[in-house]
C-alpha positions, 0 to 999 in steps of 0.5 A: 367737657362733662367728662373732665371733672370725673377724670381728674377725680380718679387721678386724685384718688390714685395719687392718694392711694400711692401716698398711703402706700409710701407712708406704710413702707416708710413706717415698716423701714423705721420699725426694722432699723432702730434709731441711734442710741437704741439697742441694735442701732448701727452707726454710720461707720458700720454702714460705711463698712457694710457698703465698702465695695469689693476689690475688682476681679482684675487686681493682681495677687502679690504673694508674701516672701517666705522666711529665708530659714524656711526657704533652705531645705531641711537636709542642708540646714542639718548639714550646716549645723553639723558642719560648723560644730565639726569645724569647732571640734576640729579646731579644738583638736588641732590646738590640743595636738599643737600643745601636746607636740610642744610638750611631747617629752613631758606627755610621753614621760607621764604616759610611760609613768601611767603604764609603769604604775599600772604594772606596779600598783597591784604589788603596792596594794599587796604589800599594804595588805601584808601590813607595810606602810604606804610609803615603804610599800611604794619605795620597795616596789619602785626601787625593785622595779627600776633595779630590774629594768636597769639590770635587764638593760645592762644585761642586753648591752653586756651580751651585745658587747660580748658577742659583737666580735663573733657576730662580725666574723659571722657577718663577714663569712655570711657575705662571702657565702652570699657572694659565692652563691650569687656567682654559682646561681642561675641568675648569671651574676658576675664578679664585676657586678658584685664589685660594682655594687660594693663600690657604689655602697662605699661611694654612697657612704663617703658622699653622705658622711656629713649626713651620717655625722649629723645623724650621729649628733641627733642620736646623741640628742635623742639619748639626752632626751631619753634620759630626761624622759626616763627621769621624769617617768621615774618621779611621776611613777613614784608620786602616782604609786604613793598618792594616786588616789588623792591626785584622782580626787583633785582631777575630779574637782576640775570636772563640772559638777553635773558630769562629775558622777559619770567621770568618777564612775568611768575612772576606776573602770578605765584604770582596770582596763589599763592595768589589765592591758599592761599586765597581759601585754607583759605576760604575753611579751615574756612568753614570746621572748622566752620561747623565741629566744630558746628557739634561736639559742638551740639553732645556734644563732648569735646573740640569742639573749639580746634578740629575745630582749628585743622581742620582749620590748617590741611586743609592746607595739601591737602587730608591728612590733612582732613583725619587726622583731621577728624579721630582725631575728630572721635577718641575723640568722640569714647573715650568720648561719645561712638560708636553712637556719633563717627558715627555721627561725622564721618557722619558730617565730610564726609558730609562737606568734600564732599561739600568741594571737589565738591562745595567749591574748584571748586567754590572758587579756580576755574581755577586759581589753577588746579592740578591733584589729583595724582600730589597732593598726590605725591607732599604731600608725597614727601614734607612730606618725604623731610621736614616733615609737613612743606614740605607737606604744601608747596608742593601743592602751589609749584606744582601749581606755577610751573605748571603756570610758565611752561605753560606760558614759553611754550606759550611764547617760541612758540609765540617768535618762531612764531614772529621771523619766516619768514613771509609766502608767496605765497600760504601759505600767502593766507592760513594764511591770516585772512578770512572775517567774514560771510556776510561782504562786500568784500573790493573794489579793485583798477583797477590797482591792480593785482589779486592774482595769476596773473603773 
């Protein structure tokens, strides 16, 4: 019993020390966390945010869906952008071709007027330099040009009508000679086979009489359309010769203002290209017609002058025209005068065409009209498919003018972008500065001027 009070006293002392330690801890905690309203105090919302539990590790991760545009590969997007623009251009070109086909006669007449104007306009300019008024110079040039063309046409018709009887006799004799040659040839051709061929030809002509008559009526329609187009071309030529500059100024007003300077610069260059092409083609065609015509004349081939005129006219169709006109001359020589004369005519045609292709065209046309032969063939074929002979005639000058215009506009665009770009500075400015000529003295530098690169 005597030990119980001592043990209770020790327990009380331990409890007192534990209470003191708890008070000290509470005081330290209150000193670290200021009361609400004091600087640095945290609200209950912040304490709730601090104590938000982290998501569980087993929660699945859901990726966000990408933008549909970003999901398409870059190459496919570029192809799609280019594709719909090409579709728009193709549709525009198709509509334009439909419109041109609807007014094909007017378009061909105007293009022919442009070609004739390019041929005659230097004469008008020369007459005006001699002191003639513009109207009188235009009238003299146009009337002279149309009269010369009419006389050439009349001369061709007169030569054909004058030599038609001789040609018919020689054709009949040539067919008979060909028949005798086939009978004596090693091909074992019999008289019965030749008669069967002649009978089949006669039957074919008799069967297709309606088609031939229809073709003749269509030929009359073509003649009427040709005369209408010729009248339109004549009137257009007169107005282009007299008032071409004012018409060009009116066309420039239809162009947007931003593109007007470039088009205004491309127009004169395109006209110079067209003039050089027409004049060069006329000179080359005239040389071909004269020399091939002289060769045919000295070989005693009938209708040498009409054949020379046909060679001159077909020379305006590049490549194809020379082949067709030369083949026509060879066939006429073969039918009328035999194989040897035909071979001689072929030699003359090939020699003149080789001189034309390697000497005359590079020397006369020069660099003013330079179109690749593949572009010439494709353009002539496309022009012939679209508009027949007229399209084949105007295809190459159109390509030449387009080549000139596109080249000038590309150079003009590069010059404009260089002009509006910021000027070079720093090391780039030193590289872009023009270098002094070799041996030139260096410019004197002021003493107060800082040297390049000095800070």
